[in-house]
C-alpha positions as CSV (number, residue, x, y, z in Angstrom):
1,M,-1.4,-3.7,3.9
2,T,-1.4,-5.8,7.0
3,A,0.6,-4.7,10.4
4,E,3.1,-7.5,9.8
5,E,3.8,-6.5,6.1
6,L,4.2,-2.9,7.8
7,R,6.7,-4.7,10.4
8,S,8.5,-6.4,7.7
9,H,9.3,-3.1,5.4
10,I,10.4,-1.3,8.5
11,V,13.0,-3.9,9.6
12,N,14.3,-4.6,6.1
13,G,14.8,-0.5,5.6
14,L,16.1,-0.1,8.9
15,P,18.3,-1.9,11.5
16,C,16.3,-2.5,14.5
17,H,16.6,-4.5,17.8
18,H,13.0,-4.4,18.3
19,A,10.1,-3.6,16.0
20,Q,6.1,-4.2,16.9
21,V,3.5,-2.9,14.6
22,Q,-0.3,-3.0,15.6
23,G,-3.3,-2.1,13.3
24,D,-6.5,-3.8,12.2
25,D,-7.9,-1.7,9.5
26,G,-5.1,-1.8,6.8
27,Q,-4.5,2.0,7.0
28,H,-3.9,3.2,10.9
29,F,-1.1,1.6,12.7
30,E,0.7,2.0,15.6
31,A,4.5,1.0,16.0
32,V,7.4,0.7,18.5
33,V,10.8,0.9,16.9
34,V,13.9,0.1,18.5
35,S,17.3,0.8,16.4
36,P,21.0,1.7,17.0
37,L,20.8,4.5,14.1
38,F,18.6,6.6,16.8
39,T,21.1,7.2,18.8
40,G,22.4,10.8,19.3
41,I,19.3,12.1,17.1
42,S,16.2,13.8,17.6
43,K,12.7,12.0,18.3
44,V,11.9,13.8,14.8
45,Q,14.8,12.6,13.1
46,Q,14.4,9.2,14.4
47,H,10.8,9.0,13.0
48,Q,12.0,10.4,9.6
49,R,14.3,7.5,9.3
50,V,11.3,5.3,9.7
51,Y,9.3,7.1,7.3
52,Q,12.4,6.7,5.1
53,A,12.6,3.2,5.2
54,L,8.9,2.9,4.4
55,G,9.3,5.1,1.4
56,D,6.4,5.9,-1.1
57,R,4.1,3.5,1.3
58,M,4.0,6.2,3.7
59,R,1.9,8.4,0.8
60,S,0.3,5.6,-0.8
61,E,-0.6,2.6,1.6
62,V,-0.5,4.0,5.0
63,H,-2.9,6.6,6.1
64,A,-1.6,7.0,9.8
65,L,1.2,5.8,11.7
66,S,1.7,6.7,15.3
67,L,5.4,6.1,16.5
68,R,7.2,5.3,19.4
69,T,10.9,5.2,18.8
70,F,13.8,4.4,21.0
71,T,17.8,3.9,21.3
72,P,18.5,0.5,22.5
73,E,19.8,2.0,25.8
74,A,16.3,3.9,26.3
75,W,14.3,0.5,25.5
76,A,16.5,-1.2,28.3
77,R,15.5,1.4,30.7
78,S,11.9,1.8,29.7
79,N,9.2,-0.4,31.3
80,H,8.1,-2.0,28.2
81,P,5.5,-5.2,28.4
């Protein structure tokens, strides 16, 4: 799986204002995901929403995924590039 394929699965399964995925070996990825669905829930629950969007791919195709999740408001306040 490529980083772009993983990004596509995230944005197709979760309403996102921003989604960026990096990874170069096809199994280890880093992602930044900004979604209004994250408002009012914990970081653990935010990560669970991303895992739900990926479904079985997390078990079969992705070995490791490092996540940074933000609400749109938190993203607007952050010092993102």
